C-alpha positions, -999 to 999 in steps of 0.1 A, spaced: 461 308 -523 494 319 -539 511 285 -538 535 293 -509 535 271 -479 530 300 -456 499 315 -472 467 300 -460 434 295 -479 418 319 -454 430 340 -425 402 325 -403 381 294 -406 351 292 -383 339 257 -377 301 256 -370 272 274 -385 250 279 -355 245 312 -337 281 309 -323 296 307 -358 273 333 -372 279 357 -344 317 352 -345 317 358 -383 298 390 -380 319 404 -352 351 394 -368 340 410 -401 330 442 -384 364 444 -368 381 442 -402 387 404 -405 368 397 -436 389 369 -450 371 341 -433 353 309 -442 325 294 -421 322 256 -425 290 238 -415 283 201 -414 246 205 -421 227 217 -452 217 249 -435 226 274 -408 211 278 -374 228 250 -355 205 236 -328 176 254 -345 183 239 -378 186 203 -365 160 204 -337 125 204 -352 106 181 -327 71 191 -317 70 220 -293 106 230 -298 113 265 -286 137 287 -267 140 282 -229 148 318 -220 128 350 -230 134 359 -267 145 394 -257 177 379 -243 180 352 -269 192 374 -297 222 395 -307 226 428 -289 234 444 -323 204 430 -340 174 429 -318 141 418 -332 108 433 -319 84 410 -338 88 378 -318 54 361 -317 58 351 -281 79 360 -251 95 325 -256 99 322 -293 91 289 -311 120 271 -328 109 280 -363 113 317 -355 149 312 -341 158 293 -373 143 321 -394 163 347 -373 195 327 -379 189 326 -416 180 363 -418 209 376 -398 234 354 -418 219 367 -450 218 404 -441 253 404 -426 266 385 -457 278 355 -437 263 333 -463 288 347 -488 315 331 -468 298 298 -459 305 263 -470 277 239 -461 276 201 -461 312 200 -449 322 181 -418 356 188 -402 371 156 -389 406 168 -380 428 198 -374 466 199 -373 489 228 -365 520 234 -388 546 248 -364 569 260 -391 543 280 -410 519 288 -381 490 274 -400 461 250 -393 452 224 -418 416 212 -415 406 179 -429 370 174 -441 350 142 -442 354 141 -479 392 141 -476 397 177 -487 419 201 -467 415 238 -458 443 258 -444 439 288 -421 460 311 -400 435 310 -372 406 286 -363 375 295 -343 357 265 -330 320 274 -328 306 239 -327 287 243 -295 279 213 -273 243 206 -281 252 192 -315 257 154 -313 227 134 -302 233 110 -274 219 75 -279 212 57 -247 232 26 -238 202 3 -234 203 -34 -242 182 -44 -271 176 -10 -285 185 -21 -320 160 -50 -317 129 -27 -315 106 -36 -343 88 -2 -344 101 32 -353 128 50 -333 132 88 -332 157 111 -314 143 145 -305 174 161 -321 168 144 -355 130 144 -357 115 126 -387 83 144 -396 73 115 -419 65 94 -389 29 100 -378 23 97 -341 -15 100 -343 -32 71 -327 0 53 -319 14 39 -287 44 61 -280 72 57 -254 95 86 -245 128 79 -227 140 110 -209 126 140 -190 151 167 -198 147 200 -215 137 186 -249 113 161 -234 96 189 -214 87 206 -246 79 175 -267 59 154 -243 28 177 -241 26 178 -279 30 141 -283 4 134 -257 -22 154 -277 -21 130 -306 -9 96 -292 -33 69 -283 -11 63 -253 21 79 -241 44 63 -216 72 85 -202 102 68 -188 118 90 -162 152 83 -146 155 117 -128 127 143 -124 133 178 -135 126 210 -116 98 227 -135 83 261 -129 55 281 -145 65 297 -177 59 335 -180 50 331 -216 23 348 -237 17 361 -273 33 395 -279 5 418 -292 12 439 -322 9 471 -301 37 459 -279 59 451 -309 52 486 -322 62 502 -289 94 482 -288 103 492 -323 95 529 -321 99 541 -285 135 551 -277 149 528 -250 121 503 -251 141 475 -266 169 481 -242 146 481 -212 130 448 -224 164 432 -229 176 444 -194 145 430 -177 148 398 -196 185 395 -188 178 401 -151 152 374 -151 176 349 -166 204 359 -142 182 353 -112 171 319 -125 204 303 -132 238 321 -129 231 336 -94 216 305 -77 240 281 -94 273 300 -89 265 319 -57 245 293 -39 267 297 -8 263 335 -8 228 342 -20 206 311 -15 181 319 -42 177 283 -51 157 276 -20 131 302 -31 129 287 -65 123 252 -51 94 265 -31 79 280 -62 84 248 -81 70 226 -53 39 248 -50 34 247 -88 37 209 -88 13 205 -59 -15 226 -75 -9 212 -110 -6 174 -107 -37 158 -92 -25 123 -84 -3 123 -53 17 92 -64 26 108 -97 33 141 -80 58 124 -57 75 107 -87 78 141 -104 94 157 -73 132 162 -76 154 150 -47 183 173 -56 189 210 -53 176 233 -80 205 243 -102 222 209 -103 204 208 -137 191 237 -156 154 241 -144 127 241 -170 98 265 -175 66 250 -189 29 255 -185 21 223 -203 45 196 -191 32 189 -156 -5 190 -165 2 164 -192 5 138 -164 -32 144 -155 -42 130 -189 -58 95 -190 -36 85 -220 -3 93 -202 16 71 -179 48 80 -159 71 50 -154 100 54 -130 112 18 -128 146 14 -144 147 1 -180 161 -34 -182 160 -37 -220 142 -29 -252 124 -58 -269 108 -60 -303 74 -48 -292 83 -25 -263 103 -17 -232 108 -41 -203 115 -25 -170 134 -40 -140 102 -51 -124 95 -74 -153 67 -54 -169 66 -51 -207 54 -16 -218 43 -22 -254 47 7 -279 48 14 -316 72 43 -316 101 49 -293 113 86 -288 147 91 -274 148 124 -255 182 116 -242 200 148 -250 234 153 -264 270 145 -257 283 175 -238 315 172 -217 323 139 -232 350 123 -254 341 128 -290 324 161 -284 350 181 -265 363 187 -292 340 172 -319 370 165 -342 406 154 -338 428 184 -329 467 183 -329 486 212 -317 523 219 -310 544 188 -312 514 168 -321 497 173 -287 462 159 -288 436 183 -273 412 156 -262 440 136 -246 453 168 -229 419 175 -214 415 139 -203 448 139 -185 448 174 -171 410 182 -167 390 204 -190 404 239 -190 409 269 -212 418 305 -206 385 323 -203 371 294 -221 388 306 -253 424 293 -256 446 264 -245 484 264 -242 500 244 -269 473 251 -294 482 284 -310 458 303 -332 429 281 -320 400 299 -303 367 285 -289 334 302 -283 323 275 -259 354 261 -243 357 249 -207 348 276 -181 334 299 -208 296 297 -203 281 310 -170 245 298 -178 231 331 -189 220 340 -224 240 320 -250 242 352 -270 260 370 -243 286 342 -244 289 345 -282 296 382 -280 319 382 -250 340 353 -265 341 369 -299 352 402 -283 381 383 -266 391 367 -299 389 400 -318 412 417 -293 438 389 -297 437 391 -335 439 429 -335 470 427 -314 485 401 -337 478 422 -368 492 453 -352 525 437 -344 527 414 -375 525 382 -355 516 349 -371 512 329 -339 490 338 -309 493 315 -279 481 318 -243 508 312 -218 506 282 -194 510 306 -165 479 326 -175 459 295 -181 469 280 -148 460 312 -130 426 312 -146 420 276 -138 429 281 -102 406 311 -100 377 290 -114 382 262 -90 386 285 -60 350 296 -65 334 262 -66 327 261 -29 299 286 -35 284 267 -64 253 246 -60 270 217 -78 294 211 -49 270 219 -21 262 182 -16 228 181 -31 235 171 -67 245 134 -61 212 121 -74 207 146 -103 224 126 -130 234 160 -144 254 162 -177 271 193 -162 296 170 -145 325 158 -166 346 127 -162 368 144 -136 338 154 -114 342 190 -124 315 213 -137 333 234 -163 309 264 -161 322 299 -156 313 308 -120 308 345 -128 280 370 -132 271 380 -167 284 416 -161 317 402 -150 321 381 -182 313 412 -202 338 434 -183 365 407 -185 363 403 -222 370 440 -226 397 443 -199 417 411 -197 455 416 -200 466 407 -235 500 399 -221 485 366 -211 493 357 -247 525 356 -267 526 371 -302 554 358 -324 563 356 -361 570 323 -379 600 340 -396 614 351 -363 607 322 -340 639 327 -319 630 363 -312 615 374 -279 577 376 -277 565 408 -294 547 432 -271 
């Protein structure tokens, strides 16, 4: 920094060291934006794959889709890679593309304020330091802040308490009485592993999850060799994997009213449940009463069979409170346990997570308050009027439910195009217009009639997809459309101006 008020510490600060931040850093650097700093709260990179180390953790879509298109591995051990391989992939990519050279770990951002006179952001850290940047890329994701359930007496439990997102490997579950609260994606993976070692496992289920057989298997060395050496093999594997993912969520979720794929998926899931779970009462408890797509369906070959084990109980009575020696349900029964596992997910579209730190834009406008008053919204999920030079990887109406890596690359492409225009015209401020943002929001809402979320079958799903306004801020688009749009959207949706020439007309 040269000491002037208009020169930032870095041209770009990326907040978040998961795959979003790593991918954005790589793509920005490849586009010529090398003056960046990546700031990460944790002591390592990888985001969810750094924090989540619970037993059985792994990717929930085929590995061939869950990787960067510009850095495709062929040596995954399984079709669905275990978490440790995703963590290793994150570290490897960050090292090889020199992201680690621009990274500051153990640094939590707690606030961001825009300086209108200088067109700079000042980021405040948890230690009280400040970092200035011309542009900020929010890459914090949403599966970052564990959600602790609001259950009376939770702090009174005399045993050990674990959250799946912050697993303590020093706690031995062997021969213990374990209770798991929750049956979402993390629980589906962890429960079978816990059941193998626990003396007894009680699973407390509020809402059952749609579960289908998982097309998973080890990838033989010969297949890895073919993928790495035969021209086009990797592309074919990725294309097939992407098609599988598209059919299993984006299409049935967003085009439910046009192509009722969800009904077919429900038949598959019901048949799988019927042939897998032997006890009819337990089977009935595990049967969802909401449409597939209201929540992201799970794929597992181990979850449903776990409930056939003699040491596993499924409890669907609501929890009244937690006591020192166990969980008491509404029917008065005390379920004694030694260890309590909270598989209760994350804050997603909630206050304190969208955004995960205080953001003040033009005229001190508070981003969280703006969204609370005006509904969650962002132009292509990237930019919000009144918050110049601030870009998000996973903003409202960004993610369509496909591969998260597709989201990272499309959003980064959007951001790069904005910054390239700004650099070419010498602009210091990049801001999406209210008109463009309003048009995009109207377009998103106009498609909701075809989404499964609003088809009338999600009322009992207790889905975290719904925000406080009753909206589901997913992007109702096919993956191909998101890719095309990131390359073709009209850059005139933004204004590009100079701090030294604020009264001038927008630069075109």
